[in-house]
N, C-alpha and C positions, 0 to 999 in steps of 0.2 A: 528447579526448572526442568521441564521435560524437553526432549529433542526428537527430531525426525530426520530421516535421510532426505536430502534435497534432490529428488528425482534421479535422473541418469547421472548427475554429477556425484551423488552419493555422500556429499558432505553432511556432517551432523550439525543441524541448525536448530536453534531454540524455537519452540512453538510460538513464542511471542517475540516479535522482532521490533527493532528500534526504527520507527518511521522518522526520517531526518528532515522532513519538510519544515518542521518548526525551528530547526537550526538556522534557517534562512530568513526568519522574520515574518513568516506567513501567519503566525498566530500571536503576534505581539513582539515587543522589543525587549531583548535581553542582552547582557554583556557577553563578550566572548568567554570570559572566565566562567560565568554561570552555565553557558551552553557546553563548554568542554567538560565541566564537572558533571553535567547530566549524562554525557556519553560514558565517562569513566565509571560513574555510579552504576549505570545499567550493565556495563561489562562486568563489574564486580558482582552483580546479582545473577550472572549466568546468561544474560542476553548476548548472543553472539551473531545475530543477523542484523546487519545495518543496511537500510535502504535509503539512498539519496538520489540526486538527479542534478544535471547541469542546469535545469530550469528552477532550482530551489535557491536562488540567490547565493548567499555565502555558505550554504550548507556543506558543500564538498570541502571548502577551505577549513571550516570549523572542525569537521570530522577528521580531516587530515591532521590538524593540530592535536586533537585528542589521541589519535593513533600514535603520534610521536611520543606521547607521554605514557601510553599504555605498555605495561611490562609483561602482560600475560600472553596467552595464546592468541594468535591473530584471528580476529573475527572474520566472518563471511561478509564481503563487501559487494553490494549490488548498487549499480547506478543506472542512469537512463540518459539516452541521447536526446538532446533538445531539438524539437522541430524548428526548421528555418522558416516555416510558414509565417507570414506577417500577422501580428496581433495574436489572437487566439484561434486562427483558422485551423481546422482539422480536429477541433474538439466537438463542436456541435454537429458538423457534417463533414463528409469525406473531402479531402483534397488530393491532388496527384502526389504520388510518392516522390516524383521529381521536384516538387515544390517543398515538401516536408523534409526530405532527406536526399538532396542532390548528391551526385557523385563526388566523393572525396570528403563530404561533410561528416560521415560516420567516423572516419579516422581522425579528423581534426577535433571533433567533440570528445572522442575517447582519449586522445592524447592530452587534451586540456584536463579532463577528469583525473587521469593518472598523475599529472603534475600537482594538481591541487590536493589530491588525497595522499600524495607522497608514497605511492606504492608502485611496484613494477608490473603487477597484474591485478586486474579487477575480476573478481570471481564470477560476476554475472553482469552483462551489459544488456540493457533492455531498450527497445524503441519506446519512447514515452507515449506514442500513440500508434495505432495500427488500424488499417482498413483492408479488408480482403481483396479489394481491387488491386492492391499492390503486388499480389502474387503473379500478376501477368508479366512482371519483369524480375530478373534475377540479380541485378547488380548490387542491390542493398544487402541481400543475404550473402552474396559472394564477398563483399567488403567485410562483413562481420566474420565470415569464415576465415578470411585472410588474417584479420586481427587475432583470431583464435589460434591460427597456425603459428603466428609470430610470438605467442605467449602473452599478448597484451590483455586478452580476456580469456576466461575459461569456459563460460557458458553464454548462451544467447536466449533472451526472453523478450516478450512483448507485454505492454501494459494496455489493457482495454480502456478506451478513452472515457467511457461512462457506463451506464447500466445495460448497454446492449452486449451482454456477455457472449452471445452465440456467434458473433462475427468472427471469432477466432477458432471455431471448431475445426475447420479444414486444416488450418496450420498446425493445430495440436495433433491431428491424426497423420500429418505428413512426416513426422519424426525429425523435423528440422530445428525444433526449438526445445529448450530445457525447462522453460517456465512460462507461466501466464500470471500477470498481476491483475486482479479484478476487484471491483466493488462487491462487498459482501457484509451484510449486517442484518439485524433483526427485521428492519423495515423492508429490506431488499435481499431476500434469500434466494433469488431466482437463479443464481449461479449453481445452486444445488440441483436444479432440474436437468441440466444437460452438461454444462461445462465441467464441473468438478468430477462427476463420475467418468466422463470420457477422458479427462486428463489422467485420472487414476489408471484407467485401462492402458494408457500410452506412456505411463511412467513420467509424466510431465508435472513438475512441481506447481503448486498453486500458492500464490502469495495473496492473501486476503488483505484488502485495504479499506479504509473508511469504516473500520469495524465499530466505531462509536458514532458513526454518522456525523463526522466533524465536530464531535462533542455533544451533539444533541441528545444522544442516548446516555449521557451522564446526568441529565436533568438540569443542566446549568442554565438553559435558555429560559428567560422570562420575557414578558411583553415589553419591558423597558430596558432589556440588556443592550448595552452600547459597545461598539468595537472601535479599536484604534484605527486611524486611517491606514489603509494598506493591509489590514487583517483580512485574510481570505474569507472568513466566515461572514463578513459584512455583506458580500455579494451572494454567498451561498444561501443565507437565510432571508434574503430580501424579498423573494418572490411570493412566498406563501404567507398568508396571515398567520402570525405566530400563535394565536389562540388555538388554531386547528392543530398545529404541531404539538403544542403543550398539552392539549387534551388527549392526544394519542399516547404521548409519553406517560401521562398520569394514569391512564387506563392500564398500560403495561405494568407500571410500578405497583398499582393496587392489586393486580392479579398475581404477581410473582415475587414481590419483595415485601418482607424479608423471608418468606417461606422457602424460596429456592436460591436466594442470593442475598448478601448483606446490603447490596446497593444495586441501582439500576446499571451502572457501569460494569459491575461484576457479572450481572445477568447477561449483558451484551457480549462480554468476552467469553463467558462459558458457552454461550450459544454458538459463536463463531468457531470455537475450538472443538466443538462436539464431534464434527464429522471428520473421519480419518483422512479424507481427501484434501483437507486443508494442511499444507505443509508448514506454513508459518503465517501468522497474522500480525500485521504491523500496526502500531499505534504511536501517536506522538508522545514522546517521553522526554521532551526538552526541559521539563520541570521535574525535579526529583520526586516531588510528592506524587505526581501523576505516575511516574515510573514505579514507585513502590506499590501504589494501589493496583496498578495493572498487573504487576508481577505476582502480587498476592492472589489476585483473582484467577490468574492462569494456573495457579497451583492448587486451587480448590477442587473438591469433588465434582465430577461432571454432572450435568443436568440429567434427571431421569429421562429415558427415551420418550415416554409419553408427553412429558413437558416440552421437550425439544420439538416434537411433532406438532403439538398444539400451537406453540409460538410460530413455527414455520407456516402452518396452514392458515391460522386465523389472525395473525398480527402483521402479515405482509402489507406493505403500503407502497405501491410502485409509483415513484416519481423521480424526476431528474432535476437536481438543483444546479447542474453545471451549465454549460453554454446553451444547451437545448432545454429550456425551462418548461416543464410540464408536471402535472400531478393529477392523480385520479383517486 
């Protein structure tokens, strides 16, 4: 496993991180024992960046149980503060910060995370959504800075709610945050255009998420693929006719696999890890088989520069499968 310095915090974090959304049941049902084993297995393989959230069901609790069993060096723990906005408000369109994160809520959510994780300090606390309109008031940042001063958190980050990467640029340049978590994968490399290079200039860490496009870039999706009730992917893939998605995946595979990667998933991981501005890239590793495959891919030789650029320029497919549904 290779490691990078995490922005201004300087911690040595694995280039491939453990995305813990799957620990909360978002991608199917697993026992606590299976999920704890998946965390310990990934830690054993050198993965030391763990990303969870208050919004991920039982994820923090499961991760906390795994940390109690782990005897090695403490991993870097990142979590996110859940919005208080009703339903899914704040994902597809902006809501007032007073609705999403009212005064006192950042502390309450953070202290719940600390208790569930069983730690005294969370290395990185992120707002699970962010809109630039929120910069007109200071109280939410003041609350985070107070939590930092008290030693409850070490770093402050934000998670971009969907594919609109550029909304966070002014905050990145302000020097007030340590990291940005953003969508970044073969079909949506737009974060490379502005966000990632500007974050590099300001020593702000980039956490790439959805690097396999919720599994679509593994090639698993078929026209008759069915999901369990409550599986996040059920709504994620419902909007677009699947044959269009599958056609694009197959074209990508035909062009580059196995010449430049042994699998489509390996190609996707190598693409995301190619740019030095990506500090860590998180993927779901709640199944040990997925963890092993992803970790192997992260250790492979990088893509040739010309192949990376060809994929970036000619295979981008801008669409949003979250709350604001669109595709072009």
